[in-house]
C-alpha positions in Angstrom: -10.6 -17.8 38.3 -10.1 -21.5 38.3 -12.1 -23.9 40.4 -10.8 -27.2 41.7 -13.3 -29.8 42.9 -11.7 -32.6 44.8 -13.4 -35.6 46.3 -13.3 -36.2 50.0 -11.3 -39.4 49.5 -8.6 -37.5 47.6 -8.1 -34.8 50.2 -6.6 -35.2 53.6 -7.7 -33.6 56.8 -6.1 -30.5 58.4 -3.9 -31.6 61.2 -5.3 -28.9 63.5 -9.0 -29.2 62.6 -11.6 -31.9 62.4 -12.7 -30.9 58.9 -10.8 -30.6 55.6 -9.0 -27.3 55.3 -10.3 -25.4 52.3 -7.6 -23.0 50.9 -7.7 -20.3 48.2 -4.5 -19.6 46.2 -3.8 -16.0 45.2 -1.1 -15.1 42.7 -0.2 -11.7 41.3 2.2 -10.9 38.4 3.0 -8.0 36.2 2.8 -8.1 32.5 6.6 -7.9 32.2 7.2 -10.6 34.8 5.0 -13.5 34.0 6.0 -15.6 37.1 2.5 -17.0 37.6 3.4 -20.7 37.2 6.3 -20.5 39.6 4.0 -19.1 42.3 1.2 -21.6 41.6 3.6 -24.5 41.7 4.9 -23.6 45.2 1.4 -22.8 46.5 0.0 -26.1 45.2 3.0 -28.0 46.7 2.4 -26.4 50.1 -1.3 -27.3 50.0 -0.5 -30.9 48.9 2.1 -31.3 51.7 -0.5 -30.1 54.3 -3.2 -32.3 52.7 -5.5 -29.3 52.2 -8.2 -28.9 49.6 -7.8 -26.2 47.0 -11.1 -24.4 46.7 -10.2 -21.7 44.2 -7.3 -20.0 42.4 -7.4 -16.2 42.1 -5.1 -14.3 39.7 -4.2 -10.7 39.0 -2.0 -9.6 36.1 -1.1 -6.0 36.4 0.5 -3.7 33.9 2.4 -0.6 34.7 -0.5 1.6 33.7 -3.1 0.1 36.1 -3.5 -0.8 39.7 -6.8 -2.7 39.3 -6.9 -6.0 41.1 -10.2 -7.7 40.3 -8.8 -11.0 41.5 -8.0 -9.6 45.0 -11.4 -8.0 45.2 -13.2 -11.3 44.4 -10.8 -13.1 46.9 -11.7 -10.7 49.7 -15.5 -10.9 48.9 -15.3 -14.8 49.0 -13.2 -14.7 52.2 -15.9 -12.6 53.9 -18.5 -15.2 52.7 -16.3 -17.9 54.2 -16.0 -19.9 51.0 -12.6 -21.1 52.2 -10.7 -21.3 55.5 -7.2 -20.0 54.5 -5.4 -18.0 51.8 -2.1 -19.1 50.5 0.1 -16.4 48.9 3.6 -16.7 47.5 5.0 -13.6 49.2 3.6 -10.7 51.2 4.3 -8.2 48.5 2.1 -10.2 46.1 -0.9 -9.5 48.4 -0.7 -5.8 48.6 0.8 -2.7 47.0 2.2 -1.5 50.3 2.8 -2.7 53.8 -0.3 -0.7 55.0 -2.4 -2.3 52.2 -1.2 -5.8 53.2 -1.8 -5.4 56.9 -5.2 -3.9 56.3 -6.3 -6.9 54.3 -4.8 -9.3 56.8 -6.7 -7.7 59.6 -9.9 -8.0 57.6 -9.2 -11.7 57.1 -8.6 -12.2 60.8 -11.9 -10.5 61.6 -13.6 -13.0 59.2 -11.9 -16.0 60.7 -9.8 -16.6 57.6 -6.2 -17.6 58.0 -3.4 -16.1 55.8 -0.1 -17.7 54.9 2.8 -16.3 52.8 4.4 -19.7 52.1 7.9 -18.6 51.1 8.3 -16.3 54.1 6.9 -18.4 56.9 4.3 -15.8 57.7 1.1 -17.5 59.2 -1.7 -15.8 61.0 -2.6 -19.0 62.8 -3.1 -18.2 66.5 -1.0 -21.3 67.4 2.1 -19.8 65.7 3.7 -17.4 68.2 6.6 -16.5 65.9 4.3 -15.4 63.1 2.0 -13.5 65.6 5.1 -11.6 66.8 6.1 -10.8 63.2 2.6 -9.5 62.5 3.0 -7.1 65.4 6.3 -5.9 64.0 4.8 -5.5 60.6 1.9 -3.6 62.2 4.3 -1.1 63.8 6.1 -0.7 60.5 2.8 -0.1 58.7 1.9 2.6 61.2 5.3 4.2 60.6 4.6 4.1 56.8 1.2 5.8 57.4 2.9 8.6 59.4 5.4 9.2 56.6 2.7 9.3 53.9 0.6 11.7 56.0 3.7 13.9 56.6 4.5 14.0 52.8 0.9 14.9 52.0 0.9 17.7 54.5 4.2 19.1 53.3 2.9 18.9 49.7 -0.2 20.9 50.6 1.8 23.6 52.3 4.1 23.9 49.4 1.3 24.1 46.9 -0.5 26.8 48.9 2.7 28.8 49.0 3.2 28.4 45.2 -0.4 29.5 44.6 -0.1 32.5 46.8 3.1 33.5 45.0 1.5 33.1 41.6 3.6 30.1 40.4 0.7 27.7 40.1 -0.3 27.5 36.4 2.9 29.2 35.3 5.9 27.3 36.6 4.1 24.8 38.9 1.1 22.6 38.0 -1.1 20.5 40.1 -1.2 16.7 39.6 -4.7 16.9 38.1 -3.6 19.7 35.7 -6.5 21.9 36.8 -4.4 24.2 39.0 -7.2 24.9 41.4 -6.8 27.1 44.4 -5.8 25.2 47.6 -8.7 24.0 49.7 -9.2 22.1 52.9 -7.8 18.5 52.9 -9.9 15.9 51.2 -11.9 13.6 53.4 -10.0 10.5 54.4 -11.9 7.3 54.0 -11.4 3.6 53.8 -11.3 2.7 50.1 -11.4 -1.0 50.8 -14.7 -0.4 52.6 -16.1 1.1 49.4 -15.1 -2.1 47.5 -16.6 -4.3 50.2 -19.9 -2.5 50.1 -20.1 -2.8 46.4 -19.3 -6.5 46.6 -22.3 -6.8 49.0 -24.5 -5.4 46.2 -25.0 -1.8 47.3 -25.4 0.8 44.6 -23.0 3.7 44.2 -25.6 6.1 45.7 -26.1 3.8 48.7 -22.4 3.5 49.3 -22.0 7.3 49.1 -24.8 7.8 51.6 -23.6 5.1 54.0 -20.0 6.5 54.1 -20.9 10.2 53.7 -19.0 10.5 50.4 -19.7 12.1 47.1 -20.9 10.0 44.2 -17.8 10.9 42.1 -15.5 9.8 44.9 -17.2 6.4 45.2 -17.3 6.0 41.4 -13.6 6.8 41.0 -12.6 4.5 43.8 -14.4 1.6 42.2 -12.9 2.4 38.8 -9.4 2.2 40.3 -10.2 -1.3 41.6 -11.6 -2.3 38.3 -15.2 -2.4 39.5 -18.2 -0.8 37.8 
């Protein structure tokens, strides 16, 4: 994480607020597409044009073998703590792995009073921007559609696995994703994984998180490992 300290005399004031707008820059790149400097250049140019103060820069570099995003986890924790007023991101797909993921995070930011801008796409959650507000509603509908498709695929997969198990194919010609080839059971409990991350960022132990959300210790531990948190 990089920190930029700017003196009041060197930063302008936000055109819509009486105080200097503090912004966080978030960039995400893959190991095979090191495009970090391009993203940062455009984000810094946008902040400079608006005369906003850069509070922090958060980075995630992802490989094909991991989905851990420690930079995003820190960003959301700092957003909840109101360490800045706005987040600048290059494109929406840099902010989340799916449309549902993006919209979930944006909704959290709104509840914390933190503005979000995807600078190259004109997406801005500012209440004074009716076009962007309309776009967010459209994206929300698309995210709901994506959720339905995911749920439908999961349901179909469970039915197919149960049929394969009953017909003796599991462990012979068909194998479960985990490789354990267990008998089909009731669907796993659906829970908000980002809520687990948030509670951990607030200092709760794995046992406390499990008790708060009604989850198993292993489920909480695996969720935090996926996000690169111990």
